[in-house]
C-alpha positions, 0 to 999 in steps of 0.5 A: 287721558293721562295718569296723574304722574309727574313723569307724564309731563313729557307725554302731555308736551308731546300731545300738545306739540302734535296738536299745535302742528296739526292745527298750525298754531304758531310756536309762541302760542303753543308755548303759552298753551304748554305753560297753562297745561303744565301748571294745571297738571302739576297742581292737580298732582301736587295739591289735588291728588297729593302726589303721583297716582293713577287717577285720571286727568282728561285734557281736550283741546279744540282749535277755533279760528279765534282761540284754542279752547281747553277743557281740563278735568280731574277727579281730585277734591273740588277746588275752584282755582279762580274763586280767589286771586292769590295774595301778591305779597305771597312769597311762594305758591298760588302764583301759577293760578295767577299766571294761568288766569293772565294767559287765558282770555276766558275761563270757568270752573264747575264741579260736575259728576265727581270731576273738577272741570276747567274750561279756558280759552286762549286767543290764537 
């Protein structure tokens, strides 16, 4: 669990690097995971919580032989980032969702028990 504060990005990165080391995930895959997690984390803070706060963000990582599964949860207002694709003509904003979607082999969203829950799979 991480508090929804931008300064926590360094702790999130350290958490991910420990996971990648422990699971022998190659550097390029770990960097891809980092892009996805950083995008989700920053979006939760900036758009979901509307700024730094002490609200929780939960991240669970599970390494399988074929993929790394991410479960990402926050208590911000319900928002499904995969409900629609951003407009490719759009100059700013929304492109991180597209990038996350492109990097993930599979994804789903649910709003359960007061939490947004995203589940993503990134192939190894």
